[in-house]
C-alpha positions as CSV (number, residue, x, y, z in Angstrom):
1,X,65.9,100.8,107.7
2,X,65.4,97.1,107.2
3,X,64.9,95.3,103.9
4,X,63.4,91.8,104.7
5,X,63.2,89.5,101.7
6,X,59.7,88.4,100.9
7,X,60.5,84.7,101.1
8,X,62.3,84.9,104.4
9,X,60.0,85.3,107.4
10,X,62.8,85.3,109.9
11,X,60.6,83.8,112.6
12,X,62.3,82.7,115.8
13,X,61.5,79.1,115.0
14,X,63.2,79.2,111.6
15,X,66.3,77.0,111.4
16,X,68.6,75.1,109.0
17,X,68.7,71.5,110.0
18,X,71.6,69.6,108.6
19,X,72.0,65.8,109.3
20,X,74.2,64.5,106.5
21,X,76.9,62.1,105.8
22,X,78.7,62.1,102.5
23,X,82.0,60.9,101.1
24,X,84.0,63.0,98.7
25,X,86.1,60.5,96.8
26,X,87.9,60.4,93.5
27,X,86.7,62.6,90.7
28,X,88.1,65.0,88.1
29,X,87.8,67.8,90.7
30,X,89.9,66.2,93.4
31,X,93.3,64.4,93.6
32,X,93.3,60.6,93.3
33,X,94.7,60.2,96.8
34,X,92.0,62.4,98.4
35,X,89.1,60.8,100.3
36,X,87.1,62.8,102.8
37,X,83.9,62.2,104.7
38,X,81.6,65.0,105.9
39,X,79.5,63.7,108.8
40,X,77.5,66.5,110.6
41,X,74.4,66.7,112.7
42,X,73.5,70.3,113.5
43,X,70.8,73.0,113.6
44,X,71.8,76.5,112.5
45,X,69.8,79.7,113.1
46,X,67.4,80.7,110.3
47,X,68.7,84.2,110.3
48,X,71.8,86.2,111.0
49,X,75.4,85.2,110.0
50,X,76.8,81.9,111.0
51,X,80.6,81.8,110.4
52,X,82.0,78.4,109.5
53,X,85.6,78.1,110.7
54,X,88.2,75.4,110.6
55,X,91.6,74.5,109.1
56,X,92.0,73.7,105.4
57,X,90.3,70.4,104.6
58,X,88.0,70.4,107.5
59,X,84.8,70.3,105.3
60,X,83.7,73.9,105.2
61,X,83.3,74.2,101.4
62,X,82.0,70.7,101.2
63,X,79.2,71.6,103.6
64,X,78.2,74.6,101.5
65,X,78.3,72.5,98.3
66,X,75.9,70.0,100.0
67,X,73.6,72.8,100.9
68,X,73.7,74.1,97.4
69,X,73.1,70.7,95.8
70,X,76.5,70.7,94.1
71,X,77.7,67.8,96.2
72,X,75.8,64.5,96.4
73,X,74.7,63.5,99.9
74,X,75.0,59.8,100.7
75,X,72.6,59.8,103.6
76,X,70.8,62.2,105.9
77,X,68.5,65.1,105.5
78,X,68.6,68.9,104.9
79,X,65.7,71.1,105.9
80,X,65.9,74.9,105.4
81,X,63.2,76.9,107.4
82,X,60.8,74.0,107.2
83,X,61.3,73.1,103.5
84,X,62.9,69.7,102.8
85,X,65.8,70.2,100.3
86,X,67.1,66.6,100.8
87,X,65.6,63.5,102.4
88,X,65.4,59.8,102.0
89,X,63.0,60.0,99.0
90,X,63.5,63.5,97.8
91,X,66.4,65.8,96.8
92,X,65.8,69.2,95.3
93,X,68.0,69.8,92.3
94,X,70.6,72.6,92.6
95,X,68.8,74.9,90.2
96,X,65.6,74.7,92.2
97,X,67.2,75.6,95.6
98,X,66.6,79.2,96.4
99,X,70.2,80.1,97.3
100,X,72.6,82.8,96.5
101,X,76.2,81.7,96.3
102,X,79.2,84.0,96.5
103,X,82.6,82.4,95.8
104,X,86.2,83.5,96.4
105,X,86.3,84.8,92.9
106,X,83.5,87.0,91.6
107,X,83.2,85.1,88.4
108,X,81.3,87.8,86.6
109,X,80.5,87.7,82.9
110,X,83.4,89.6,81.4
111,X,81.4,90.7,78.2
112,X,78.7,92.3,80.3
113,X,78.8,95.5,82.3
114,X,78.2,95.3,86.1
115,X,74.6,96.3,85.4
116,X,74.4,93.6,82.7
117,X,75.5,91.0,85.1
118,X,72.9,92.1,87.6
119,X,70.1,92.3,85.1
120,X,71.0,88.7,84.0
121,X,70.5,87.5,87.6
122,X,67.3,89.6,88.1
123,X,65.6,87.9,85.1
124,X,66.0,84.6,87.0
125,X,64.8,85.9,90.3
126,X,62.0,84.3,92.3
127,X,58.9,86.5,92.8
128,X,59.1,89.2,95.5
129,X,62.2,90.4,97.2
130,X,64.0,93.7,97.1
131,X,64.1,95.9,94.1
132,X,67.1,96.2,91.8
133,X,67.8,99.8,93.0
134,X,67.5,98.8,96.7
135,X,70.2,96.2,96.3
136,X,72.4,98.5,94.2
137,X,72.1,101.1,97.0
138,X,72.7,98.6,99.7
139,X,76.0,97.5,98.2
140,X,77.0,101.0,97.1
141,X,77.6,100.1,93.5
142,X,75.6,102.8,91.6
143,X,78.7,104.4,90.2
144,X,80.0,101.0,89.0
145,X,77.0,99.9,86.8
146,X,78.4,101.0,83.5
147,X,81.8,99.5,84.0
148,X,83.0,96.1,82.8
149,X,84.5,93.6,85.3
150,X,88.0,94.2,84.0
151,X,87.6,97.9,85.0
152,X,86.7,97.0,88.6
153,X,88.9,96.4,91.6
154,X,88.7,93.1,93.4
155,X,86.6,94.5,96.2
156,X,84.2,96.2,93.7
157,X,83.8,92.9,91.8
158,X,82.9,91.1,95.0
159,X,80.3,93.8,95.8
160,X,78.7,93.3,92.4
161,X,78.9,89.5,92.9
162,X,77.1,89.8,96.3
163,X,74.4,92.1,94.7
164,X,74.0,89.5,92.0
165,X,73.4,86.8,94.6
166,X,70.8,88.9,96.4
167,X,68.9,89.7,93.2
168,X,67.7,86.1,92.8
169,X,65.8,86.6,96.0
170,X,67.3,83.7,97.9
171,X,66.1,82.0,101.1
172,X,69.7,81.3,102.0
173,X,73.0,83.1,101.2
174,X,76.2,81.0,101.0
175,X,79.5,82.9,101.1
176,X,82.7,80.8,100.6
177,X,85.7,82.9,101.7
178,X,84.4,86.0,99.7
179,X,87.3,88.1,100.8
180,X,90.1,85.6,100.6
181,X,91.4,86.8,97.2
182,X,91.6,90.4,98.3
183,X,94.5,92.3,100.0
184,X,94.0,93.7,103.4
185,X,93.0,97.2,102.2
186,X,90.3,95.8,99.9
187,X,89.0,93.6,102.7
188,X,88.7,96.6,105.0
189,X,86.8,98.4,102.3
190,X,84.2,95.7,101.8
191,X,83.7,94.7,105.4
192,X,81.4,97.7,106.2
193,X,79.1,96.6,103.3
194,X,78.9,93.1,104.7
195,X,78.1,94.6,108.1
196,X,75.3,96.6,106.5
197,X,74.0,93.5,104.8
198,X,73.9,91.8,108.2
199,X,72.0,94.7,109.8
200,X,69.5,95.4,107.1
201,X,68.5,92.1,105.6
202,X,66.6,89.3,107.4
203,X,68.4,86.5,105.6
204,X,70.4,83.5,106.9
205,X,74.0,83.7,105.8
206,X,76.5,80.9,106.1
207,X,80.0,82.5,105.8
208,X,83.1,80.4,105.4
209,X,86.4,82.1,106.4
210,X,89.9,81.5,107.7
211,X,90.0,85.0,109.1
212,X,89.2,85.5,112.8
213,X,88.9,89.2,112.1
214,X,86.0,88.5,109.8
215,X,84.4,86.1,112.3
216,X,84.5,88.5,115.1
217,X,83.2,91.5,113.1
218,X,80.4,89.7,111.2
219,X,79.2,86.6,112.9
220,X,76.4,85.9,115.4
221,X,77.0,82.2,115.5
222,X,80.2,80.2,115.1
223,X,80.5,76.7,113.7
224,X,83.9,75.0,114.0
225,X,84.6,72.0,111.8
226,X,87.4,69.6,112.3
227,X,88.1,66.6,109.9
228,X,84.6,66.6,108.6
229,X,82.8,66.7,112.0
230,X,81.3,69.5,114.2
231,X,84.0,70.3,116.8
232,X,82.1,73.2,118.4
233,X,79.0,75.3,117.8
234,X,77.3,78.2,119.6
235,X,76.8,81.9,119.9
236,X,80.0,83.8,119.0
237,X,80.2,85.6,122.3
238,X,79.9,82.4,124.3
239,X,82.1,80.3,122.2
240,X,85.1,82.6,121.9
241,X,85.4,83.0,125.7
242,X,86.0,79.3,126.2
243,X,89.5,77.7,126.6
244,X,88.6,74.2,125.4
245,X,88.1,75.0,121.7
246,X,89.5,72.3,119.4
247,X,91.6,74.9,117.4
248,X,94.6,76.7,118.9
249,X,93.9,80.4,118.1
250,X,97.3,81.5,119.7
251,X,97.7,85.3,119.4
252,X,94.1,85.5,118.0
253,X,92.5,84.1,121.2
254,X,90.2,86.5,122.9
255,X,86.7,87.4,123.9
256,X,84.0,89.3,122.1
257,X,81.6,91.5,124.1
258,X,78.3,93.2,123.2
259,X,78.1,96.7,124.7
260,X,76.4,100.1,124.6
261,X,77.8,103.6,124.4
262,X,77.1,105.4,127.7
263,X,79.0,108.7,127.4
264,X,81.8,110.6,125.7
265,X,84.7,112.5,127.1
266,X,85.5,115.2,124.5
267,X,88.6,116.4,126.4
268,X,90.4,113.0,126.2
269,X,88.6,111.6,123.1
270,X,87.4,108.7,125.1
271,X,84.0,107.0,125.3
272,X,82.5,104.8,128.1
273,X,80.9,101.6,126.9
274,X,78.8,99.4,129.3
275,X,78.8,95.7,128.9
276,X,77.3,92.8,131.0
277,X,80.0,93.0,133.7
278,X,81.1,96.6,133.9
279,X,82.3,99.6,131.9
280,X,85.2,100.1,129.6
281,X,86.9,103.3,128.4
282,X,87.6,103.1,124.7
283,X,89.1,105.5,122.1
284,X,86.3,107.6,120.7
285,X,85.7,107.6,117.0
286,X,83.0,108.4,114.4
287,X,82.3,104.7,113.9
288,X,81.4,104.2,117.5
289,X,77.9,105.7,117.0
290,X,75.7,108.0,119.2
291,X,75.0,107.7,122.9
292,X,73.0,104.5,123.4
293,X,74.4,102.8,120.2
294,X,75.2,99.2,120.5
295,X,78.8,98.2,119.8
296,X,80.8,95.0,119.6
297,X,84.1,94.9,121.3
298,X,87.0,92.4,121.0
299,X,89.6,91.9,123.8
300,X,92.5,89.7,122.9
301,X,93.8,87.5,125.7
302,X,97.3,88.8,125.1
303,X,96.0,92.3,126.0
304,X,94.8,91.3,129.4
305,X,97.2,91.2,132.4
306,X,96.4,90.3,136.0
307,X,96.9,92.2,139.2
308,X,96.3,91.1,142.8
309,X,95.1,94.6,143.8
310,X,93.4,97.6,142.3
311,X,96.7,99.5,141.7
312,X,96.3,103.0,140.3
313,X,99.9,103.7,139.4
314,X,99.5,102.3,135.9
315,X,98.9,103.8,132.5
316,X,96.2,101.1,131.9
317,X,92.8,102.7,132.2
318,X,90.6,99.6,132.3
319,X,91.0,97.6,135.5
320,X,88.1,95.4,136.3
321,X,87.4,93.1,139.4
322,X,87.4,89.5,138.2
323,X,87.3,86.0,139.5
324,X,89.4,83.1,138.0
325,X,87.1,80.5,136.5
326,X,89.9,78.1,135.3
327,X,93.5,78.0,134.3
328,X,94.4,76.2,131.1
329,X,98.0,75.3,130.6
330,X,97.4,74.3,127.0
331,X,100.1,73.2,124.6
332,X,102.4,76.2,125.1
333,X,105.3,75.3,127.4
334,X,105.6,78.8,128.7
335,X,102.1,80.3,128.7
336,X,98.7,79.7,130.3
337,X,95.2,80.9,129.4
338,X,93.2,82.2,132.3
339,X,89.4,82.4,132.0
340,X,88.0,85.3,134.0
341,X,84.5,86.0,135.2
342,X,83.8,89.7,135.0
343,X,80.2,90.2,136.1
344,X,78.1,88.3,133.6
345,X,80.8,88.2,131.0
346,X,83.9,86.0,130.5
347,X,87.3,87.3,129.4
348,X,90.6,85.5,128.6
349,X,94.0,86.4,129.8
350,X,97.2,84.9,128.4
351,X,100.0,85.0,131.0
352,X,103.3,83.2,131.6
353,X,103.3,80.1,133.6
354,X,105.9,81.7,135.8
355,X,103.4,84.4,136.6
356,X,100.8,81.8,137.5
357,X,103.3,80.2,139.9
358,X,104.7,83.4,141.5
359,X,101.2,85.0,141.9
360,X,99.9,81.7,143.2
361,X,96.9,81.9,140.9
362,X,94.2,79.4,141.4
363,X,90.6,78.8,140.4
364,X,88.1,80.9,142.4
365,X,90.6,83.6,143.2
366,X,89.5,87.2,143.2
367,X,91.8,89.7,141.4
368,X,91.8,92.4,138.8
369,X,92.0,92.1,135.0
370,X,94.0,94.9,133.4
371,X,92.9,95.5,129.8
372,X,95.5,97.2,127.7
373,X,93.6,97.4,124.5
374,X,90.0,97.1,123.3
375,X,89.2,96.8,119.6
376,X,85.9,98.3,118.4
377,X,84.4,95.9,115.8
378,X,81.1,97.5,115.0
């Protein structure tokens, strides 16, 4: 079931055009010795989730604040799905911008119940959009409505905060590290609700995070910022299979694949998932979905080893014919990252430089990628 917002058409041509340059200088909100310039020129999709990733101080939150009208823009333009929010002669005030903003902290009114907080937002909603009950059901907070914020867990507070942001009927949802203040257990509890939000609402979402787990589970598009500039941008599946990204992901480096459940083996509790390049055996689970269901898989580079032949005397079930695209020695003195072409897909393998030397690995070489572990994201 899909719940498109009335204001958001989600046409293929919709986009968020950001060409801005602004300097964040001295103010009461920042240290005196801090001066930072955000200088970006980009076009983001007008639907789906775009994850904004980068080290601390790279400009992620500043970008969201510019979009929201909370940070002055020195020069440039901001156009959201055809509507000019900022230009040379016009800048829409923050209170007139149809956005929902979810911060690290829920910032609910402590003197109001969860329902009171939501009703307060609903009174200020633009016409159209989803009903109050639809949003409550979407975020699974019906049982929380009569409770006060002090009675809610961190994850429950954030679900209420997200529902509050949706109730204003926004054209754009900004989320600034919404799970950063939660422990891992609470993060795992709220992620399925964010995945549902992604599936069922046709609304562009810009999602700032430091967590690669959140990026790979939620995002369609990835934007990497570095020192106030765009370092890389593209579809998540394409970007994460590259070896030349400006950030060193280390143990988190790996590829994301989109696949489809082909069959199940009830005896061994395994499922076969097809992807553009072959088939993989993965551990079966309820979350995998029915036959034909689409799934997202993540394969870390550290979980891929290489073999020169199709050996069968191994406990590794997934061995795929591959071709070496390139070998990146990177900054690690002892390890190399090998990019592999597997059918239409790209994978990464992290192997020792000694192995590269002894196996005489080279670009264009045909071999086998042995996949020791596959994570099912959604």
